[in-house]
N, C-alpha and C positions, 0 to 999 in steps of 0.2 A: 319239727322240734327246734327249739332254740335253747342255748344255755349261755350263762354269763358267770364269771367269777367275781366275787366281792370279798374284800378283806373286812372283817367285822371291826368296826370302829368302836371307840369307847362310848360314843353317843348312842350306839345301837344296843348297849347293854344296860343292865341295872347294877346296883352295887355289888352283887355277888359275881359279877364278871360274865354272866350268861346273857345271851340275846333276849331282850324283852319280848314276850310272846307276840304282841301285836306287830312288831317290826317284820315278822315273816310275811305279813300281807303286803307290806311295802316292797319287800324283796320280790314277791310274786309280781307286783305291778311293774317293777323295773324290767323284768325279763319278758313279761307279757307284752309290754310296749314294743320291745325289740322284735318279738315274734310277729306281732301284727304288722309292724313296719316292713318286715321281710316279705310279707305276702301282699303288700300294697294297701294295707288298711291302717293308715296312720291316724291317730286320734285328731291331730290338728286339721287334717283334710276332711275327715268325716264330720267333724263339728262345724267346719266352714260350710258344709253341705246341709247342715241342719239335722244330722243324725248323731245321737248320743248313746253311750253305753254305760248306763248306771249299773251298779252292783245289785243283783237280785238275790244272789246266794253266795256265801263264802264259807269255806270250812278248812280247818287245819287239824292234822293229827300230829301231836308232838311225841317224838320217839326218844330223842336224845338232844341235849342243848348244844348249840354252837356257842363258842366262847370268844371273848375279846382276842383279837389279832388272828383268829382262824381265817383261813381262806376257804370260803364256801362256794359251792357251785349250785346255781339254781337252774333247773331244767324245766322248761315249759313245753307242753304238748297241746295241740288242738284236740280236745277230747270229742267235741261235737260242734258242728256249725250248721245252722239251719237258716231259713229266710228270716226267722224271728229272733234268734239269739246265738251267742257264741259261748261255749263252755271250754275252759282250759283246766288241765291238771298240772300239778307241780310236784317236784321232788327237790329237796335241799339236801346236799351231801357235803361231807368234809372228809377228804382222803378216801373217797368211795364209800364211806359209812353213811347210811341213810339216817338223816336227822328228823326231817319233817316232810309230810305229804300234804297236799291240799287240792282244792278245786274251787273255781269261781264260775258263776254263770252271769252273763250280762245280756239283757235284751237290747235289741236295736229299737230306739224310740226317737220321736221327733221332739223338738224343744217344748212344744205345748204339752205333750203327754208327760214329759219329764217334770215340768213345773206342776202339773196337776197331781202327779203321784207324790211329789214332795209335800204339797199342801195337805194331802190326805193323811200323811204320817204325822 
């Protein structure tokens, strides 16, 4: 497990002062990057070796909004890791109150497969 604290900036919110819904995926990415780094799976190194981790599935469950200037904690856990993919689960909290949960699945692919998949979409 890994966790980071982030202060919600004005740029993270929309006019009503709440975090824009898509920004939670960015928060997930920031903490997932640190989690993978902590287990020796840095994006930069894996990509230099020709292995990529595109998003296959992403989900968020919104329970309560984070607001401008809140300090939120993002907790990331390795939910499942196989030879073919990695799945992480996430919780976003503010003062121990659960705000958002989520999950992402990323397959391990080489550059050629990654380019082929993008062309088919």
